[in-house]
N, C-alpha and C positions, 0 to 999 in steps of 0.2 A: 925514285926518282931517275935514277943513272940507269937503272933496265928499262924505264920509258924510251930514254934517249937513244939505247943500244936498239930496240924492237925500231922505233922512228925511223933512224938512219938506214936500218936493214930493209923496211919497207919502201923507203925512197931509193935504194940500189936496187930492189926486185921490181921496181914501176920503171924505172929508168931502163932497165934491162930488158923488160916485156915491151916498152916502145920503141926502145931499137931493133928490137925482133921483129914488130909489126912492121916497120918501115923498111 
């Protein structure tokens, strides 16, 4: 469960940076 949380937060961070990069 803890690993899933880390992966989830990591994906959210990557997605946010990707959106900022596109904009």
